[in-house]
C-alpha positions in Angstrom: -0.2 0.0 -0.3 1.4 3.5 -0.9 2.1 5.7 2.0 0.4 8.9 1.8 0.7 12.2 3.8 -1.4 13.4 6.4 -3.1 16.0 4.2 -3.8 13.8 1.6 -5.3 11.1 3.7 -7.7 13.9 4.9 -8.6 15.0 1.8 -9.4 11.6 0.6 -11.4 10.7 3.9 -13.4 14.2 3.3 -14.3 13.1 -0.4 -15.3 9.9 0.8 -18.2 10.9 3.6 -19.1 14.0 1.7 -22.7 14.1 -0.1 -25.3 15.9 -1.9 -27.6 15.4 0.8 -26.4 17.1 4.0 -24.1 19.8 4.2 -23.3 19.9 8.2 -20.7 22.3 9.5 -20.7 24.4 13.1 -24.4 26.6 12.7 -25.7 25.6 9.5 -27.6 23.0 8.5 -28.6 22.3 5.3 -30.5 19.6 3.2 -30.4 19.5 -0.3 -29.5 23.5 -0.3 -32.4 24.3 2.0 -31.5 24.8 5.3 -33.1 23.7 8.6 -34.4 26.5 9.4 -36.5 26.6 6.0 -37.9 23.6 6.3 -38.8 23.4 9.4 -42.5 24.6 9.9 -42.9 24.5 5.8 -42.4 21.2 4.5 -44.5 18.0 5.6 -42.6 15.1 6.4 -43.3 13.2 3.0 -42.3 16.2 1.7 -39.0 15.9 3.4 -38.1 12.6 2.7 -38.9 13.3 -1.6 -36.0 16.1 -0.8 -34.1 13.8 0.7 -34.3 10.7 -2.1 -34.9 12.9 -5.2 -33.3 16.0 -4.2 -35.7 18.5 -5.1 -39.2 19.6 -3.1 -42.6 17.7 -4.8 -45.5 18.7 -6.3 -48.4 18.8 -4.7 -49.4 15.9 -5.8 -46.7 13.7 -6.2 -46.5 14.6 -2.1 -49.8 13.4 -2.3 -49.0 10.1 -3.6 -46.1 10.0 -1.4 -48.1 10.6 1.9 -50.4 8.2 0.3 -48.3 5.3 -0.5 -46.9 6.0 3.4 -50.3 5.4 4.7 -50.6 2.7 2.9 -47.7 0.6 3.7 -49.0 0.3 7.3 -52.6 -0.9 6.3 -52.4 -4.2 8.0 -51.5 -3.2 11.6 -49.8 -5.8 14.0 -51.8 -8.7 12.0 -50.0 -8.9 8.9 -48.2 -12.5 8.7 -45.0 -10.5 8.1 -45.6 -8.6 11.5 -46.6 -11.5 13.2 -43.1 -13.3 12.2 -41.1 -11.0 13.3 -42.8 -10.9 16.9 -42.6 -14.4 17.0 -39.0 -14.4 15.9 -38.2 -12.0 18.6 -40.4 -13.7 21.0 -38.2 -17.4 20.0 -35.0 -15.5 21.0 -33.6 -14.2 17.5 -31.9 -11.2 17.3 -33.3 -7.9 15.7 -31.9 -8.4 12.4 -33.3 -12.6 12.2 -36.6 -11.3 13.3 -36.3 -8.3 10.3 -35.1 -10.7 7.9 -38.3 -13.4 8.6 -40.7 -10.7 8.1 -38.8 -9.3 5.1 -38.9 -12.9 3.7 -42.4 -12.9 3.8 -43.0 -10.4 1.6 -42.0 -11.7 -1.5 -43.7 -11.7 -4.7 -47.2 -11.8 -4.0 -47.5 -9.8 -0.4 -46.3 -5.8 0.4 -47.7 -4.6 -2.5 -46.0 -6.9 -5.4 -43.0 -4.7 -5.8 -41.3 -6.7 -9.1 -45.0 -6.8 -10.7 -46.3 -3.4 -10.4 -42.3 -1.5 -11.6 -43.0 -3.8 -14.6 -46.2 -1.8 -15.0 -44.9 1.4 -14.6 -41.6 0.6 -16.9 -44.5 -0.3 -19.0 -46.5 2.3 -18.9 -42.8 5.1 -19.6 -42.0 2.7 -22.5 -45.4 4.0 -24.2 -45.1 7.2 -23.4 -41.4 7.2 -25.0 -43.3 5.7 -27.8 -45.5 9.2 -28.0 -48.3 8.1 -26.2 -49.9 10.6 -23.5 -49.3 10.2 -20.0 -52.8 9.5 -19.5 -54.2 7.3 -22.2 -50.7 5.2 -21.6 -51.8 4.8 -18.5 -54.8 3.3 -19.3 -53.6 1.3 -22.1 -50.6 -0.1 -19.5 -53.0 -1.3 -16.5 -55.6 -2.4 -19.4 -52.5 -4.6 -20.6 -51.7 -5.8 -16.7 -55.3 -6.8 -15.8 -55.3 -8.7 -19.4 -52.6 -10.4 -18.6 -52.8 -11.1 -15.0 -56.2 -10.3 -13.7 -58.2 -7.5 -12.0 -56.1 -6.8 -8.9 -52.8 -3.6 -9.3 -50.0 -4.7 -8.1 -48.7 -2.1 -5.4 -53.0 -0.6 -4.8 -52.7 -1.5 -1.0 -53.8 -5.1 -0.7 -56.6 -4.6 1.9 -58.1 -1.8 -0.6 -57.6 -4.0 -4.5 -61.4 -5.5 -4.6 -62.7 -1.7 -4.5 -63.3 1.0 -7.4 -61.8 3.4 -5.8 -58.7 1.5 -4.7 -58.4 0.8 -8.7 -59.2 4.3 -9.8 -56.4 5.5 -6.7 -53.8 2.6 -8.5 -54.4 4.8 -11.6 -53.8 7.8 -10.4 -51.0 6.5 -8.1 -49.4 4.9 -11.5 -49.6 8.3 -13.4 -47.8 10.4 -11.0 -45.3 7.8 -10.3 -44.6 7.7 -13.7 -44.5 11.4 -14.4 -42.1 11.4 -11.3 -39.9 9.2 -12.9 
């Protein structure tokens, strides 16, 4: 290993730990260029998550979408099989990482919003848009193609609500917003 002088090591370490997400020094905390003072009291928790992940503040529709997705992520409560397995694992003496792994393994393809199929649906809608189809038409055609191939339950539409018409309409809106956000 080549020898480095302390100044070079300091520069290398500083570069390694630098990020565009946060700039923090004595008296200054900035997230993606916004001071913490600007953000507190002016952005919601979902807006803050969006800012940290994407680097900009979301439109009102995107903020509402993210908030709905966060709420839908907790729709089952403690009786969900993945939660029950996690709780049972802890009760049986597993460490936290083992209990989390057990719970996550239950999610797979069907439970938890069918993530892979959901992303495939969004990719299909995005492909249709890249071919010149407008967002609403691309979303409608993508959903119709998905339902034709896989059945009436749309992935990522909150399992507890998949049988209601309202959830289907909500999924369509979510799909359009997610594709437009990409």
